[in-house]
N, C-alpha and C positions, 0 to 999 in steps of 0.2 A: 927777358926779365927786366923789371924796373929797378932803378937805384933807390926808389922810395921804400920805406919800411912796409911790410905786409899789411899792418893795421891801417895805414893811411890809404893804401890802395883799396882795401876792403871797405873802408868808410866812404871813399869816393864812389865806388860802385853801388853801394847800398843807397847813398844819398841820391845819386842820379836815377836809380831804379824807382825810388819812392817819389821823387819829383816828377818823373815821367808818368808814373801811374796816376798821381794826383792831378797833374795838369792836362794830360791827354784824354782822360776818361770822360769828362763832361762834354767836350766838343764832339767826341766820337759817339757817345750815347745820344746826344742831340741829333747828330747826323743820321744815325740809324733810325731814331724815332720819326724824323721827317721823311726819310726814305720809305719807311713802312707805312707812312700816312696815318700815324696814330694820332687821334684828336687830342687836344689839350684836355686836362681833367676838368670836370664841371666845377662851377662855383657852388658852394653849399652855405646854408644858414645854420649857425651853431647856436644851440640853446642848452640848458642844463649846466652842471658844474664841470670843473676840469677833469674830475675822475670819471664821470659818466656823461660825456656830451651826447646830445641828440643831433644827428646830422641829417639834414634834409636838403635835397636839391632845390635851388632857387633860380628862377628864370630872370627876375629883374634884380638889379643891384640894390643892396640895402647896407646899412652901416655895419651889420654883423657878418657880412659875407666874407668868406676866406676860401683860399684854394684847398682842394684836397691834395694830399701828398706834399704838403708844405715842407720846407727844409730839405727838399730832395737833393739839392746841389751839395750841401754840407754833409748830409748823410752819405751820399755817393763818394765824396772825397775821403771821408773817414773809413768807409767800407773798403775802398781801393787801397788805402794806406795799410789797413789791417791785413788784408788778403796778401798784398805784396810782401809785407814784413813777415807774415807767416810762411810764405813760400821761401823767402830768402833765408829764414831761420831753419828751414827743413821741417817745420812743424805743421804738417798738412791737416792735422786734426783741428788746429786753431782756425784754419781757413773755413772749415765746416761751421765752427762756432760763429765766425763773423757773418756768414751767410744766414745762419739760423737767427741770429739777433735781429738782423734787418727784417727778415720775413715775419718774425713774431711781433716786432715793433709796428709793422705796417698792417698786420692782419686786421685789426678793427676797422681801419679805413677801407681796406679792400673788401671786407665782408659787407660793410654798409653801402658801398658804392661799386658794384661790379663793373661799371664802365671804366674804372681806372685800373682794373687788373691787367689788361693787355699792356697798357703803358708801363705799369710796374714791372711786369715780367720781361718785356723787351728791353727796357732801360737797364734793369738789373743785369740781365745776361750780357748786354753790350759792355757794361761797366766791369763785370767780372772777367770778361775776356781780355779787356785792356789790362786789368790788374794781373791776371795770370800771365799774359805775354811779358809784361814788365818784370815780373818776378822770375820767370823762366830765363829771360835775357840776362838778368842780373846774376842768376845762378851760373849760366853758361860763361859769362864774363869772369866770375870769380874762379870757376874751375880752370879756365884757360890761363888766368894770371897766376895761379898758385901751383 
């Protein structure tokens, strides 16, 4: 047993679990994607307005070209933080909500560009496994310390 108050030990374990989840997920997901030899997402040309963009694959670079699945690193960090926090809180139904939000948010891009679906699925599963492992390790540490 520690001479520190329980709330401090709990806060440290939670902080370490969340930091590990956020920090380890991206390198591990990238490693898994490289190992699986999943190609980079295609560049696309965007037209239309923000609410209903028209996405078309583009072979040559142009000023309006952007990557499909943009913002993936930040979305992954937030996803892992949400999932790890839900596990640490024992609210596993919230874990399902986090996964559903990401899937629904990415659905239009995946539907319009089937080539990115493999990358999305593999990257998401790797990221979720890291978050789950960090949450489970945090729960195990909390139960061992209390």
